All heavy atoms as a GROMACS GRO file, in nm:
protein
  603
    1MET      N    1  -3.217   1.622   0.713
    1MET     CA    2  -3.135   1.504   0.704
    1MET      C    3  -3.225   1.381   0.722
    1MET      O    4  -3.301   1.374   0.817
    1MET     CB    5  -3.025   1.507   0.809
    1MET     CG    6  -2.932   1.388   0.801
    1MET     SD    7  -2.818   1.383   0.938
    1MET     CE    8  -2.675   1.454   0.865
    2THR      N    9  -3.215   1.286   0.635
    2THR     CA   10  -3.297   1.165   0.645
    2THR      C   11  -3.212   1.050   0.694
    2THR      O   12  -3.094   1.037   0.658
    2THR     CB   13  -3.356   1.128   0.508
    2THR    OG1   14  -3.250   1.105   0.418
    2THR    CG2   15  -3.446   1.239   0.456
    3PRO      N   16  -3.271   0.963   0.777
    3PRO     CA   17  -3.194   0.848   0.826
    3PRO      C   18  -3.167   0.748   0.713
    3PRO      O   19  -3.245   0.734   0.619
    3PRO     CB   20  -3.284   0.788   0.934
    3PRO     CG   21  -3.421   0.837   0.904
    3PRO     CD   22  -3.405   0.968   0.832
    4ALA      N   23  -3.057   0.676   0.725
    4ALA     CA   24  -3.019   0.578   0.622
    4ALA      C   25  -3.108   0.454   0.629
    4ALA      O   26  -3.131   0.389   0.527
    4ALA     CB   27  -2.873   0.540   0.639
    5PHE      N   28  -3.156   0.422   0.748
    5PHE     CA   29  -3.240   0.303   0.765
    5PHE      C   30  -3.372   0.345   0.828
    5PHE      O   31  -3.377   0.427   0.918
    5PHE     CB   32  -3.169   0.200   0.853
    5PHE     CG   33  -3.039   0.153   0.795
    5PHE    CD1   34  -2.918   0.202   0.841
    5PHE    CD2   35  -3.037   0.059   0.693
    5PHE    CE1   36  -2.798   0.160   0.787
    5PHE    CE2   37  -2.918   0.016   0.639
    5PHE     CZ   38  -2.798   0.066   0.686
    6SER      N   39  -3.478   0.281   0.784
    6SER     CA   40  -3.611   0.320   0.830
    6SER      C   41  -3.648   0.258   0.964
    6SER      O   42  -3.736   0.307   1.034
    6SER     CB   43  -3.716   0.283   0.726
    6SER     OG   44  -3.712   0.143   0.701
    7SER      N   45  -3.581   0.148   1.003
    7SER     CA   46  -3.613   0.081   1.129
    7SER      C   47  -3.490   0.005   1.179
    7SER      O   48  -3.392  -0.013   1.106
    7SER     CB   49  -3.729  -0.017   1.109
    7SER     OG   50  -3.690  -0.121   1.021
    8TRP      N   51  -3.499  -0.044   1.301
    8TRP     CA   52  -3.388  -0.122   1.357
    8TRP      C   53  -3.366  -0.253   1.281
    8TRP      O   54  -3.250  -0.288   1.255
    8TRP     CB   55  -3.411  -0.149   1.505
    8TRP     CG   56  -3.382  -0.027   1.589
    8TRP    CD1   57  -3.473   0.054   1.649
    8TRP    CD2   58  -3.254   0.030   1.615
    8TRP    NE1   59  -3.409   0.158   1.713
    8TRP    CE2   60  -3.274   0.145   1.694
    8TRP    CE3   61  -3.125  -0.005   1.581
    8TRP    CZ2   62  -3.169   0.225   1.739
    8TRP    CZ3   63  -3.020   0.074   1.627
    8TRP    CH2   64  -3.044   0.187   1.704
    9PRO      N   65  -3.472  -0.326   1.246
    9PRO     CA   66  -3.446  -0.447   1.166
    9PRO      C   67  -3.378  -0.418   1.033
    9PRO      O   68  -3.291  -0.493   0.988
    9PRO     CB   69  -3.585  -0.506   1.144
    9PRO     CG   70  -3.666  -0.456   1.260
    9PRO     CD   71  -3.612  -0.320   1.289
   10ALA      N   72  -3.413  -0.305   0.971
   10ALA     CA   73  -3.346  -0.267   0.846
   10ALA      C   74  -3.199  -0.232   0.872
   10ALA      O   75  -3.112  -0.263   0.791
   10ALA     CB   76  -3.418  -0.149   0.782
   11PHE      N   77  -3.173  -0.170   0.987
   11PHE     CA   78  -3.035  -0.140   1.023
   11PHE      C   79  -2.954  -0.267   1.040
   11PHE      O   80  -2.843  -0.279   0.988
   11PHE     CB   81  -3.031  -0.057   1.152
   11PHE     CG   82  -2.893  -0.040   1.210
   11PHE    CD1   83  -2.803   0.046   1.149
   11PHE    CD2   84  -2.854  -0.111   1.322
   11PHE    CE1   85  -2.676   0.062   1.202
   11PHE    CE2   86  -2.728  -0.094   1.374
   11PHE     CZ   87  -2.638  -0.009   1.315
   12PHE      N   88  -3.010  -0.364   1.113
   12PHE     CA   89  -2.936  -0.488   1.136
   12PHE      C   90  -2.923  -0.572   1.009
   12PHE      O   91  -2.829  -0.648   0.994
   12PHE     CB   92  -3.001  -0.570   1.248
   12PHE     CG   93  -2.982  -0.506   1.383
   12PHE    CD1   94  -3.090  -0.460   1.456
   12PHE    CD2   95  -2.856  -0.489   1.437
   12PHE    CE1   96  -3.073  -0.401   1.580
   12PHE    CE2   97  -2.836  -0.429   1.560
   12PHE     CZ   98  -2.946  -0.384   1.632
   13ALA      N   99  -3.015  -0.558   0.916
   13ALA     CA  100  -3.007  -0.631   0.789
   13ALA      C  101  -2.904  -0.568   0.695
   13ALA      O  102  -2.852  -0.633   0.606
   13ALA     CB  103  -3.144  -0.634   0.722
   14MET      N  104  -2.873  -0.440   0.715
   14MET     CA  105  -2.773  -0.368   0.637
   14MET      C  106  -2.795  -0.380   0.486
   14MET      O  107  -2.701  -0.402   0.409
   14MET     CB  108  -2.632  -0.414   0.671
   14MET     CG  109  -2.582  -0.372   0.804
   14MET     SD  110  -2.544  -0.197   0.801
   14MET     CE  111  -2.521  -0.165   0.972
   15GLY      N  112  -2.918  -0.369   0.445
   15GLY     CA  113  -2.949  -0.370   0.302
   15GLY      C  114  -2.914  -0.502   0.234
   15GLY      O  115  -2.882  -0.505   0.115
   16GLY      N  116  -2.920  -0.611   0.308
   16GLY     CA  117  -2.888  -0.742   0.251
   16GLY      C  118  -2.742  -0.784   0.266
   16GLY      O  119  -2.705  -0.894   0.228
   17TYR      N  120  -2.661  -0.698   0.320
   17TYR     CA  121  -2.518  -0.727   0.338
   17TYR      C  122  -2.482  -0.747   0.485
   17TYR      O  123  -2.365  -0.732   0.523
   17TYR     CB  124  -2.433  -0.613   0.281
   17TYR     CG  125  -2.449  -0.598   0.133
   17TYR    CD1  126  -2.531  -0.498   0.080
   17TYR    CD2  127  -2.383  -0.683   0.045
   17TYR    CE1  128  -2.546  -0.484  -0.056
   17TYR    CE2  129  -2.398  -0.670  -0.091
   17TYR     CZ  130  -2.480  -0.570  -0.142
   17TYR     OH  131  -2.495  -0.558  -0.277
   18ALA      N  132  -2.577  -0.786   0.565
   18ALA     CA  133  -2.556  -0.796   0.710
   18ALA      C  134  -2.444  -0.893   0.745
   18ALA      O  135  -2.362  -0.864   0.831
   18ALA     CB  136  -2.685  -0.838   0.779
   19PHE      N  137  -2.438  -1.008   0.680
   19PHE     CA  138  -2.335  -1.108   0.711
   19PHE      C  139  -2.196  -1.048   0.696
   19PHE      O  140  -2.111  -1.059   0.785
   19PHE     CB  141  -2.350  -1.231   0.622
   19PHE     CG  142  -2.242  -1.332   0.642
   19PHE    CD1  143  -2.241  -1.413   0.755
   19PHE    CD2  144  -2.139  -1.346   0.550
   19PHE    CE1  145  -2.140  -1.506   0.775
   19PHE    CE2  146  -2.038  -1.438   0.568
   19PHE     CZ  147  -2.039  -1.519   0.681
   20TYR      N  148  -2.171  -0.981   0.587
   20TYR     CA  149  -2.038  -0.926   0.560
   20TYR      C  150  -2.006  -0.808   0.652
   20TYR      O  151  -1.895  -0.795   0.702
   20TYR     CB  152  -2.029  -0.882   0.414
   20TYR     CG  153  -2.058  -0.996   0.319
   20TYR    CD1  154  -2.177  -1.000   0.248
   20TYR    CD2  155  -1.967  -1.099   0.303
   20TYR    CE1  156  -2.205  -1.105   0.162
   20TYR    CE2  157  -1.994  -1.205   0.217
   20TYR     CZ  158  -2.113  -1.208   0.147
   20TYR     OH  159  -2.140  -1.311   0.063
   21VAL      N  160  -2.107  -0.724   0.673
   21VAL     CA  161  -2.086  -0.605   0.756
   21VAL      C  162  -2.059  -0.646   0.901
   21VAL      O  163  -1.961  -0.601   0.962
   21VAL     CB  164  -2.207  -0.510   0.749
   21VAL    CG1  165  -2.196  -0.398   0.851
   21VAL    CG2  166  -2.221  -0.453   0.608
   22TRP      N  167  -2.144  -0.732   0.956
   22TRP     CA  168  -2.129  -0.769   1.096
   22TRP      C  169  -2.008  -0.860   1.117
   22TRP      O  170  -1.946  -0.858   1.223
   22TRP     CB  171  -2.256  -0.830   1.151
   22TRP     CG  172  -2.367  -0.729   1.151
   22TRP    CD1  173  -2.483  -0.733   1.082
   22TRP    CD2  174  -2.369  -0.604   1.223
   22TRP    NE1  175  -2.557  -0.620   1.104
   22TRP    CE2  176  -2.490  -0.539   1.192
   22TRP    CE3  177  -2.282  -0.541   1.309
   22TRP    CZ2  178  -2.524  -0.415   1.245
   22TRP    CZ3  179  -2.316  -0.417   1.362
   22TRP    CH2  180  -2.436  -0.356   1.330
   23LEU      N  181  -1.971  -0.938   1.015
   23LEU     CA  182  -1.849  -1.017   1.024
   23LEU      C  183  -1.727  -0.925   1.030
   23LEU      O  184  -1.634  -0.947   1.108
   23LEU     CB  185  -1.838  -1.113   0.905
   23LEU     CG  186  -1.719  -1.208   0.907
   23LEU    CD1  187  -1.725  -1.301   1.027
   23LEU    CD2  188  -1.716  -1.289   0.778
   24ALA      N  189  -1.727  -0.820   0.949
   24ALA     CA  190  -1.617  -0.724   0.952
   24ALA      C  191  -1.611  -0.652   1.086
   24ALA      O  192  -1.502  -0.630   1.141
   24ALA     CB  193  -1.631  -0.623   0.839
   25VAL      N  194  -1.725  -0.615   1.140
   25VAL     CA  195  -1.729  -0.549   1.270
   25VAL      C  196  -1.676  -0.644   1.377
   25VAL      O  197  -1.594  -0.604   1.462
   25VAL     CB  198  -1.873  -0.503   1.304
   25VAL    CG1  199  -1.884  -0.460   1.449
   25VAL    CG2  200  -1.916  -0.390   1.211
   26ALA      N  201  -1.719  -0.770   1.374
   26ALA     CA  202  -1.673  -0.868   1.473
   26ALA      C  203  -1.523  -0.891   1.463
   26ALA      O  204  -1.453  -0.897   1.565
   26ALA     CB  205  -1.749  -0.999   1.456
   27CYS      N  206  -1.470  -0.902   1.343
   27CYS     CA  207  -1.325  -0.921   1.324
   27CYS      C  208  -1.246  -0.802   1.376
   27CYS      O  209  -1.142  -0.818   1.440
   27CYS     CB  210  -1.292  -0.947   1.178
   27CYS     SG  211  -1.346  -1.107   1.118
   28THR      N  212  -1.296  -0.683   1.350
   28THR     CA  213  -1.229  -0.563   1.397
   28THR      C  214  -1.229  -0.556   1.548
   28THR      O  215  -1.126  -0.529   1.611
   28THR     CB  216  -1.297  -0.438   1.339
   28THR    OG1  217  -1.294  -0.445   1.196
   28THR    CG2  218  -1.231  -0.311   1.386
   29LEU      N  219  -1.345  -0.582   1.610
   29LEU     CA  220  -1.352  -0.577   1.756
   29LEU      C  221  -1.268  -0.686   1.820
   29LEU      O  222  -1.206  -0.665   1.924
   29LEU     CB  223  -1.498  -0.587   1.801
   29LEU     CG  224  -1.586  -0.467   1.768
   29LEU    CD1  225  -1.729  -0.492   1.812
   29LEU    CD2  226  -1.530  -0.340   1.832
   30LEU      N  227  -1.263  -0.803   1.758
   30LEU     CA  228  -1.180  -0.912   1.808
   30LEU      C  229  -1.032  -0.874   1.803
   30LEU      O  230  -0.957  -0.896   1.899
   30LEU     CB  231  -1.206  -1.040   1.728
   30LEU     CG  232  -1.134  -1.165   1.776
   30LEU    CD1  233  -1.185  -1.205   1.913
   30LEU    CD2  234  -1.156  -1.278   1.677
   31ALA      N  235  -0.990  -0.816   1.692
   31ALA     CA  236  -0.850  -0.774   1.679
   31ALA      C  237  -0.816  -0.664   1.780
   31ALA      O  238  -0.710  -0.668   1.844
   31ALA     CB  239  -0.824  -0.725   1.538
   32LEU      N  240  -0.903  -0.567   1.798
   32LEU     CA  241  -0.879  -0.461   1.895
   32LEU      C  242  -0.877  -0.515   2.037
   32LEU      O  243  -0.795  -0.474   2.120
   32LEU     CB  244  -0.983  -0.351   1.881
   32LEU     CG  245  -0.970  -0.263   1.757
   32LEU    CD1  246  -1.087  -0.166   1.748
   32LEU    CD2  247  -0.839  -0.187   1.758
   33GLY      N  248  -0.967  -0.607   2.068
   33GLY     CA  249  -0.968  -0.670   2.201
   33GLY      C  250  -0.840  -0.748   2.226
   33GLY      O  251  -0.784  -0.743   2.336
   34GLY      N  252  -0.793  -0.820   2.125
   34GLY     CA  253  -0.666  -0.893   2.138
   34GLY      C  254  -0.549  -0.799   2.160
   34GLY      O  255  -0.459  -0.827   2.239
   35LEU      N  256  -0.550  -0.687   2.091
   35LEU     CA  257  -0.444  -0.588   2.108
   35LEU      C  258  -0.444  -0.530   2.249
   35LEU      O  259  -0.338  -0.515   2.312
   35LEU     CB  260  -0.460  -0.477   2.005
   35LEU     CG  261  -0.354  -0.368   2.005
   35LEU    CD1  262  -0.217  -0.426   1.972
   35LEU    CD2  263  -0.390  -0.261   1.904
   36VAL      N  264  -0.561  -0.499   2.300
   36VAL     CA  265  -0.571  -0.445   2.436
   36VAL      C  266  -0.524  -0.550   2.537
   36VAL      O  267  -0.446  -0.519   2.629
   36VAL     CB  268  -0.716  -0.400   2.467
   36VAL    CG1  269  -0.735  -0.372   2.614
   36VAL    CG2  270  -0.751  -0.277   2.385
   37LEU      N  271  -0.567  -0.674   2.521
   37LEU     CA  272  -0.526  -0.781   2.611
   37LEU      C  273  -0.375  -0.802   2.606
   37LEU      O  274  -0.309  -0.813   2.710
   37LEU     CB  275  -0.599  -0.911   2.575
   37LEU     CG  276  -0.566  -1.032   2.661
   37LEU    CD1  277  -0.611  -1.008   2.804
   37LEU    CD2  278  -0.633  -1.156   2.604
   38HIS      N  279  -0.318  -0.804   2.487
   38HIS     CA  280  -0.174  -0.821   2.472
   38HIS      C  281  -0.098  -0.707   2.539
   38HIS      O  282   0.003  -0.729   2.607
   38HIS     CB  283  -0.137  -0.829   2.324
   38HIS     CG  284   0.009  -0.841   2.299
   38HIS    ND1  285   0.088  -0.732   2.272
   38HIS    CD2  286   0.092  -0.947   2.301
   38HIS    CE1  287   0.213  -0.771   2.256
   38HIS    NE2  288   0.218  -0.902   2.274
   39THR      N  289  -0.147  -0.586   2.523
   39THR     CA  290  -0.081  -0.470   2.583
   39THR      C  291  -0.085  -0.478   2.735
   39THR      O  292   0.016  -0.451   2.802
   39THR     CB  293  -0.149  -0.340   2.536
   39THR    OG1  294  -0.142  -0.335   2.393
   39THR    CG2  295  -0.083  -0.218   2.595
   40LEU      N  296  -0.198  -0.516   2.791
   40LEU     CA  297  -0.209  -0.527   2.936
   40LEU      C  298  -0.119  -0.637   2.992
   40LEU      O  299  -0.052  -0.618   3.094
   40LEU     CB  300  -0.354  -0.552   2.977
   40LEU     CG  301  -0.451  -0.436   2.952
   40LEU    CD1  302  -0.594  -0.478   2.983
   40LEU    CD2  303  -0.412  -0.315   3.035
   41LEU      N  304  -0.115  -0.751   2.923
   41LEU     CA  305  -0.028  -0.861   2.968
   41LEU      C  306   0.119  -0.823   2.956
   41LEU      O  307   0.199  -0.852   3.045
   41LEU     CB  308  -0.057  -0.988   2.888
   41LEU     CG  309  -0.190  -1.054   2.917
   41LEU    CD1  310  -0.213  -1.172   2.822
   41LEU    CD2  311  -0.199  -1.101   3.061
   42GLN      N  312   0.155  -0.758   2.847
   42GLN     CA  313   0.294  -0.717   2.827
   42GLN      C  314   0.334  -0.615   2.934
   42GLN      O  315   0.447  -0.621   2.986
   42GLN     CB  316   0.311  -0.657   2.688
   42GLN     CG  317   0.454  -0.638   2.647
   42GLN     CD  318   0.466  -0.593   2.504
   42GLN    OE1  319   0.374  -0.532   2.448
   42GLN    NE2  320   0.578  -0.622   2.443
   43ARG      N  321   0.246  -0.526   2.971
   43ARG     CA  322   0.275  -0.429   3.077
   43ARG      C  323   0.298  -0.501   3.210
   43ARG      O  324   0.392  -0.470   3.283
   43ARG     CB  325   0.159  -0.331   3.090
   43ARG     CG  326   0.178  -0.229   3.200
   43ARG     CD  327   0.056  -0.136   3.209
   43ARG     NE  328   0.075  -0.034   3.308
   43ARG     CZ  329   0.041  -0.048   3.436
   43ARG    NH1  330  -0.014  -0.160   3.479
   43ARG    NH2  331   0.061   0.050   3.521
   44ARG      N  332   0.214  -0.600   3.239
   44ARG     CA  333   0.228  -0.676   3.363
   44ARG      C  334   0.363  -0.749   3.366
   44ARG      O  335   0.433  -0.749   3.467
   44ARG     CB  336   0.114  -0.776   3.376
   44ARG     CG  337   0.121  -0.858   3.504
   44ARG     CD  338   0.008  -0.955   3.515
   44ARG     NE  339  -0.117  -0.883   3.532
   44ARG     CZ  340  -0.236  -0.940   3.537
   44ARG    NH1  341  -0.246  -1.070   3.520
   44ARG    NH2  342  -0.344  -0.870   3.554
   45TRP      N  343   0.399  -0.812   3.253
   45TRP     CA  344   0.526  -0.885   3.245
   45TRP      C  345   0.644  -0.790   3.259
   45TRP      O  346   0.744  -0.822   3.324
   45TRP     CB  347   0.536  -0.963   3.115
   45TRP     CG  348   0.435  -1.072   3.101
   45TRP    CD1  349   0.377  -1.145   3.201
   45TRP    CD2  350   0.379  -1.122   2.980
   45TRP    NE1  351   0.288  -1.235   3.150
   45TRP    CE2  352   0.288  -1.224   3.014
   45TRP    CE3  353   0.398  -1.090   2.846
   45TRP    CZ2  354   0.217  -1.294   2.919
   45TRP    CZ3  355   0.327  -1.160   2.751
   45TRP    CH2  356   0.237  -1.261   2.788
   46LEU      N  357   0.636  -0.675   3.197
   46LEU     CA  358   0.744  -0.577   3.203
   46LEU      C  359   0.764  -0.526   3.346
   46LEU      O  360   0.877  -0.517   3.394
   46LEU     CB  361   0.714  -0.461   3.109
   46LEU     CG  362   0.819  -0.351   3.103
   46LEU    CD1  363   0.951  -0.405   3.052
   46LEU    CD2  364   0.771  -0.238   3.015
   47LEU      N  365   0.655  -0.493   3.414
   47LEU     CA  366   0.666  -0.446   3.552
   47LEU      C  367   0.722  -0.555   3.643
   47LEU      O  368   0.802  -0.527   3.733
   47LEU     CB  369   0.531  -0.396   3.603
   47LEU     CG  370   0.481  -0.268   3.537
   47LEU    CD1  371   0.341  -0.234   3.588
   47LEU    CD2  372   0.576  -0.153   3.562
   48ALA      N  373   0.682  -0.680   3.623
   48ALA     CA  374   0.736  -0.791   3.702
   48ALA      C  375   0.886  -0.807   3.677
   48ALA      O  376   0.964  -0.830   3.770
   48ALA     CB  377   0.662  -0.920   3.670
   49ASP      N  378   0.928  -0.794   3.552
   49ASP     CA  379   1.069  -0.804   3.518
   49ASP      C  380   1.149  -0.691   3.583
   49ASP      O  381   1.259  -0.713   3.635
   49ASP     CB  382   1.087  -0.801   3.366
   49ASP     CG  383   1.231  -0.826   3.325
   49ASP    OD1  384   1.292  -0.922   3.378
   49ASP    OD2  385   1.281  -0.750   3.240
   50ILE      N  386   1.095  -0.571   3.583
   50ILE     CA  387   1.162  -0.458   3.646
   50ILE      C  388   1.177  -0.482   3.796
   50ILE      O  389   1.282  -0.458   3.854
   50ILE     CB  390   1.086  -0.326   3.618
   50ILE    CG1  391   1.101  -0.288   3.471
   50ILE    CG2  392   1.135  -0.215   3.709
   50ILE    CD1  393   1.011  -0.175   3.428
   51ARG      N  394   1.071  -0.534   3.860
   51ARG     CA  395   1.078  -0.564   4.003
   51ARG      C  396   1.185  -0.668   4.032
   51ARG      O  397   1.260  -0.656   4.129
   51ARG     CB  398   0.943  -0.612   4.055
   51ARG     CG  399   0.849  -0.499   4.090
   51ARG     CD  400   0.727  -0.552   4.163
   51ARG     NE  401   0.609  -0.501   4.097
   51ARG     CZ  402   0.534  -0.565   4.009
   51ARG    NH1  403   0.559  -0.690   3.978
   51ARG    NH2  404   0.429  -0.508   3.953
   52LYS      N  405   1.194  -0.772   3.949
   52LYS     CA  406   1.295  -0.877   3.968
   52LYS      C  407   1.436  -0.819   3.954
   52LYS      O  408   1.525  -0.851   4.033
   52LYS     CB  409   1.277  -0.989   3.865
   52LYS     CG  410   1.160  -1.079   3.891
   52LYS     CD  411   1.152  -1.185   3.783
   52LYS     CE  412   1.024  -1.263   3.791
   52LYS     NZ  413   1.012  -1.359   3.679
   53ARG      N  414   1.457  -0.736   3.854
   53ARG     CA  415   1.590  -0.677   3.833
   53ARG      C  416   1.629  -0.585   3.949
   53ARG      O  417   1.743  -0.588   3.995
   53ARG     CB  418   1.593  -0.598   3.703
   53ARG     CG  419   1.594  -0.686   3.582
   53ARG     CD  420   1.592  -0.603   3.457
   53ARG     NE  421   1.574  -0.687   3.340
   53ARG     CZ  422   1.646  -0.676   3.230
   53ARG    NH1  423   1.739  -0.585   3.221
   53ARG    NH2  424   1.624  -0.757   3.128
   54GLN      N  425   1.534  -0.506   3.996
   54GLN     CA  426   1.564  -0.417   4.109
   54GLN      C  427   1.596  -0.498   4.234
   54GLN      O  428   1.687  -0.463   4.309
   54GLN     CB  429   1.447  -0.323   4.134
   54GLN     CG  430   1.433  -0.214   4.030
   54GLN     CD  431   1.312  -0.127   4.053
   54GLN    OE1  432   1.217  -0.165   4.122
   54GLN    NE2  433   1.312  -0.009   3.992
   55SER      N  434   1.522  -0.605   4.256
   55SER     CA  435   1.547  -0.691   4.371
   55SER      C  436   1.686  -0.754   4.362
   55SER      O  437   1.761  -0.758   4.461
   55SER     CB  438   1.440  -0.799   4.379
   55SER     OG  439   1.468  -0.889   4.483
   56ARG      N  440   1.722  -0.799   4.244
   56ARG     CA  441   1.854  -0.858   4.224
   56ARG      C  442   1.963  -0.754   4.247
   56ARG      O  443   2.065  -0.783   4.313
   56ARG     CB  444   1.867  -0.915   4.084
   56ARG     CG  445   2.001  -0.980   4.058
   56ARG     CD  446   2.010  -1.035   3.915
   56ARG     NE  447   2.135  -1.102   3.895
   56ARG     CZ  448   2.251  -1.042   3.865
   56ARG    NH1  449   2.255  -0.911   3.854
   56ARG    NH2  450   2.361  -1.112   3.847
   57GLU      N  451   1.946  -0.635   4.197
   57GLU     CA  452   2.045  -0.529   4.216
   57GLU      C  453   2.061  -0.495   4.364
   57GLU      O  454   2.173  -0.473   4.411
   57GLU     CB  455   2.006  -0.405   4.137
   57GLU     CG  456   2.023  -0.420   3.987
   57GLU     CD  457   1.968  -0.303   3.909
   57GLU    OE1  458   1.926  -0.202   3.970
   57GLU    OE2  459   1.966  -0.313   3.784
   58ARG      N  460   1.952  -0.493   4.439
   58ARG     CA  461   1.961  -0.468   4.583
   58ARG      C  462   2.038  -0.579   4.653
   58ARG      O  463   2.121  -0.552   4.740
   58ARG     CB  464   1.821  -0.455   4.643
   58ARG     CG  465   1.757  -0.319   4.623
   58ARG     CD  466   1.635  -0.301   4.711
   58ARG     NE  467   1.528  -0.396   4.678
   58ARG     CZ  468   1.431  -0.373   4.590
   58ARG    NH1  469   1.428  -0.259   4.525
   58ARG    NH2  470   1.339  -0.464   4.567
   59ARG      N  471   2.011  -0.705   4.615
   59ARG     CA  472   2.082  -0.817   4.676
   59ARG      C  473   2.231  -0.813   4.644
   59ARG      O  474   2.315  -0.838   4.731
   59ARG     CB  475   2.023  -0.950   4.629
   59ARG     CG  476   1.887  -0.982   4.686
   59ARG     CD  477   1.847  -1.127   4.661
   59ARG     NE  478   1.867  -1.173   4.525
   59ARG     CZ  479   1.776  -1.168   4.428
   59ARG    NH1  480   1.657  -1.117   4.453
   59ARG    NH2  481   1.803  -1.215   4.308
   60VAL      N  482   2.265  -0.777   4.520
   60VAL     CA  483   2.406  -0.768   4.481
   60VAL      C  484   2.476  -0.657   4.558
   60VAL      O  485   2.587  -0.675   4.610
   60VAL     CB  486   2.419  -0.747   4.328
   60VAL    CG1  487   2.560  -0.708   4.290
   60VAL    CG2  488   2.375  -0.871   4.253
   61ARG      N  489   2.413  -0.540   4.570
   61ARG     CA  490   2.472  -0.430   4.645
   61ARG      C  491   2.489  -0.466   4.792
   61ARG      O  492   2.591  -0.434   4.853
   61ARG     CB  493   2.385  -0.305   4.633
   61ARG     CG  494   2.426  -0.219   4.516
   61ARG     CD  495   2.345  -0.094   4.512
   61ARG     NE  496   2.227  -0.134   4.432
   61ARG     CZ  497   2.108  -0.079   4.438
   61ARG    NH1  498   2.084   0.019   4.515
   61ARG    NH2  499   2.010  -0.123   4.364
   62ALA      N  500   2.389  -0.535   4.850
   62ALA     CA  501   2.398  -0.575   4.991
   62ALA      C  502   2.512  -0.675   5.010
   62ALA      O  503   2.588  -0.666   5.107
   62ALA     CB  504   2.266  -0.635   5.038
   63ALA      N  505   2.527  -0.768   4.918
   63ALA     CA  506   2.635  -0.867   4.928
   63ALA      C  507   2.771  -0.799   4.916
   63ALA      O  508   2.865  -0.833   4.989
   63ALA     CB  509   2.618  -0.974   4.821
   64LYS      N  510   2.782  -0.703   4.825
   64LYS     CA  511   2.910  -0.631   4.808
   64LYS      C  512   2.943  -0.551   4.934
   64LYS      O  513   3.058  -0.547   4.978
   64LYS     CB  514   2.903  -0.538   4.688
   64LYS     CG  515   2.918  -0.611   4.556
   64LYS     CD  516   2.919  -0.512   4.441
   64LYS     CE  517   2.929  -0.584   4.308
   64LYS     NZ  518   2.929  -0.491   4.194
   65SER      N  519   2.843  -0.485   4.993
   65SER     CA  520   2.870  -0.406   5.113
   65SER      C  521   2.905  -0.496   5.230
   65SER      O  522   2.991  -0.462   5.312
   65SER     CB  523   2.752  -0.315   5.146
   65SER     OG  524   2.640  -0.392   5.182
   66GLN      N  525   2.842  -0.614   5.241
   66GLN     CA  526   2.876  -0.708   5.347
   66GLN      C  527   3.018  -0.761   5.328
   66GLN      O  528   3.093  -0.776   5.424
   66GLN     CB  529   2.777  -0.825   5.350
   66GLN     CG  530   2.644  -0.792   5.411
   66GLN     CD  531   2.552  -0.912   5.412
   66GLN    OE1  532   2.581  -1.017   5.355
   66GLN    NE2  533   2.438  -0.896   5.477
   67LYS      N  534   3.054  -0.788   5.204
   67LYS     CA  535   3.188  -0.837   5.175
   67LYS      C  536   3.291  -0.730   5.208
   67LYS      O  537   3.395  -0.759   5.269
   67LYS     CB  538   3.199  -0.876   5.028
   67LYS     CG  539   3.331  -0.935   4.990
   67LYS     CD  540   3.334  -0.977   4.845
   67LYS     CE  541   3.471  -1.031   4.807
   67LYS     NZ  542   3.478  -1.067   4.666
   68ALA      N  543   3.262  -0.606   5.172
   68ALA     CA  544   3.353  -0.496   5.202
   68ALA      C  545   3.365  -0.475   5.352
   68ALA      O  546   3.474  -0.451   5.405
   68ALA     CB  547   3.307  -0.368   5.134
   69ALA      N  548   3.255  -0.485   5.424
   69ALA     CA  549   3.257  -0.468   5.568
   69ALA      C  550   3.333  -0.583   5.634
   69ALA      O  551   3.410  -0.562   5.730
   69ALA     CB  552   3.115  -0.462   5.624
   70GLY      N  553   3.316  -0.704   5.582
   70GLY     CA  554   3.390  -0.818   5.635
   70GLY      C  555   3.538  -0.808   5.611
   70GLY      O  556   3.619  -0.841   5.698
   71GLU      N  557   3.576  -0.761   5.493
   71GLU     CA  558   3.718  -0.743   5.464
   71GLU      C  559   3.776  -0.632   5.550
   71GLU      O  560   3.890  -0.642   5.597
   71GLU     CB  561   3.737  -0.710   5.316
   71GLU     CG  562   3.712  -0.826   5.224
   71GLU     CD  563   3.721  -0.789   5.076
   71GLU    OE1  564   3.740  -0.669   5.045
   71GLU    OE2  565   3.707  -0.880   4.993
   72ALA      N  566   3.700  -0.525   5.572
   72ALA     CA  567   3.750  -0.416   5.656
   72ALA      C  568   3.763  -0.462   5.800
   72ALA      O  569   3.858  -0.426   5.869
   72ALA     CB  570   3.655  -0.296   5.647
   73ALA      N  571   3.672  -0.545   5.848
   73ALA     CA  572   3.680  -0.595   5.984
   73ALA      C  573   3.792  -0.697   5.996
   73ALA      O  574   3.856  -0.708   6.100
   73ALA     CB  575   3.547  -0.657   6.024
   74GLY      N  576   3.818  -0.772   5.890
   74GLY     CA  577   3.924  -0.872   5.893
   74GLY      C  578   4.061  -0.810   5.889
   74GLY      O  579   4.158  -0.869   5.935
   75ASP      N  580   4.074  -0.692   5.833
   75ASP     CA  581   4.204  -0.623   5.826
   75ASP      C  582   4.247  -0.569   5.962
   75ASP      O  583   4.366  -0.557   5.989
   75ASP     CB  584   4.197  -0.506   5.726
   75ASP     CG  585   4.187  -0.556   5.582
   75ASP    OD1  586   4.219  -0.673   5.558
   75ASP    OD2  587   4.144  -0.477   5.495
   76GLN      N  588   4.153  -0.538   6.047
   76GLN     CA  589   4.186  -0.482   6.177
   76GLN      C  590   4.214  -0.595   6.277
   76GLN      O  591   4.140  -0.692   6.282
   76GLN     CB  592   4.071  -0.395   6.229
   76GLN     CG  593   4.044  -0.275   6.141
   76GLN     CD  594   3.920  -0.200   6.188
   76GLN    OE1  595   3.852  -0.242   6.279
   76GLN    NE2  596   3.892  -0.088   6.124
   77PRO      N  597   4.321  -0.583   6.356
   77PRO     CA  598   4.354  -0.691   6.453
   77PRO      C  599   4.265  -0.690   6.574
   77PRO      O  600   4.196  -0.614   6.614
   77PRO     CB  601   4.498  -0.662   6.493
   77PRO     CG  602   4.535  -0.529   6.441
   77PRO     CD  603   4.427  -0.485   6.348
   0.00000   0.00000   0.00000
């Protein structure tokens, strides 16, 4: 098996098409990096939203139980 390029400078020159090849590589890596960043941020936002909803549900349940306990205590003389 013979290598496609004889040296590192020849590899980076890409047979005269280096600008197009490395621009395509850079665009691809930029898009993938953006996708990873978006996914991580979306995960963080989703977990924060879940925490807020759970906290609200706990507060609502506590308020309902306090109201029920107050009504039960108010019914007794």
